[in-house]
C-alpha positions as CSV (number, residue, x, y, z in Angstrom):
1,M,-37.2,50.7,-18.1
2,K,-35.5,48.5,-20.7
3,R,-32.6,47.7,-18.4
4,L,-35.0,46.6,-15.7
5,F,-36.8,44.4,-18.2
6,Y,-33.6,42.8,-19.5
7,A,-32.4,42.3,-15.9
8,A,-35.7,40.5,-15.0
9,I,-35.3,38.3,-18.1
10,A,-31.8,37.4,-17.1
11,V,-32.9,36.5,-13.6
12,L,-35.7,34.4,-14.9
13,A,-33.4,32.5,-17.3
14,M,-30.9,31.7,-14.5
15,T,-33.7,30.6,-12.3
16,L,-35.1,28.3,-15.0
17,A,-31.6,26.9,-15.6
18,V,-31.3,25.9,-11.9
19,I,-34.8,24.5,-11.8
20,I,-34.4,22.2,-14.8
21,T,-30.9,21.0,-13.9
22,T,-31.2,17.3,-13.0
23,P,-29.3,15.8,-10.0
24,Q,-27.1,13.9,-12.4
25,Q,-26.1,17.1,-14.1
26,L,-25.3,18.7,-10.8
27,M,-23.1,15.8,-9.8
28,A,-21.3,16.0,-13.1
29,Q,-20.6,19.7,-12.5
30,Q,-18.9,19.0,-9.1
31,P,-15.1,19.2,-9.2
32,A,-13.3,15.9,-9.0
33,P,-11.9,15.2,-5.6
34,V,-8.2,15.8,-5.0
35,V,-6.2,12.6,-5.1
36,A,-2.9,12.3,-3.2
37,G,0.2,11.2,-5.0
38,K,1.4,7.6,-4.6
39,Q,3.9,8.6,-1.9
40,D,1.1,10.2,0.2
41,R,-1.4,7.3,-0.2
42,A,0.1,5.5,2.8
43,N,-2.0,7.6,5.1
44,Y,-5.3,6.9,3.3
45,E,-7.5,3.8,2.8
46,S,-6.6,2.0,-0.4
47,S,-10.2,0.9,-0.8
48,Y,-11.1,4.4,-1.9
49,P,-8.5,5.0,-4.7
50,N,-10.0,8.3,-6.1
51,V,-10.4,10.2,-2.8
52,C,-8.3,10.7,0.4
53,I,-10.2,8.9,3.2
54,P,-8.2,8.5,6.5
55,L,-7.2,5.1,7.6
56,Y,-9.7,3.1,9.8
57,P,-10.0,3.5,12.8
58,P,-11.8,5.7,13.6
59,D,-14.9,4.6,11.8
60,L,-16.2,7.4,9.5
61,D,-19.7,7.9,8.1
62,C,-20.7,9.7,4.9
63,G,-21.7,12.7,7.0
64,D,-18.1,12.9,8.3
65,I,-16.6,13.4,4.9
66,E,-17.1,15.7,1.9
67,P,-16.6,13.4,-1.2
68,R,-19.7,11.9,-2.7
69,R,-20.1,9.1,-5.3
70,F,-16.6,7.8,-5.2
71,T,-15.1,4.4,-6.2
72,V,-15.0,1.7,-3.6
73,N,-12.7,-1.3,-4.3
74,G,-12.5,-4.5,-2.3
75,D,-12.7,-4.1,1.4
76,D,-14.9,-1.1,2.6
77,P,-13.6,-0.6,6.2
78,H,-15.7,2.6,6.8
79,G,-18.9,1.0,5.2
80,F,-19.5,3.8,2.7
81,D,-20.8,1.4,0.1
82,G,-23.9,0.0,1.8
83,D,-25.4,-1.5,-1.3
84,K,-22.1,-3.0,-2.5
85,D,-22.3,-1.5,-6.0
86,G,-18.7,-0.1,-5.9
87,V,-19.9,3.5,-5.3
88,G,-19.5,5.2,-1.9
89,C,-21.7,7.8,-0.3
90,E,-24.3,7.8,-3.0
91,G,-27.3,9.1,-1.1
């Protein structure tokens, strides 16, 4: 009976931890995107220095790629930074 009680407490604690985690904390917990070495960057858009986004064309949307909240510098050929704040695929 004690084991069941402790198991229930553990499940409750994990559930509460998930419920009270803010979206900012969740984003901070996501692993950093893989960045290609300099020699491999020729195949990727230079406007997105921290992620590997294929060259334009074709035109890609945020739904077509996995990375979120990445740096956008200068030209934004895919249009990932709609509000022009330097962060792509925020929403």
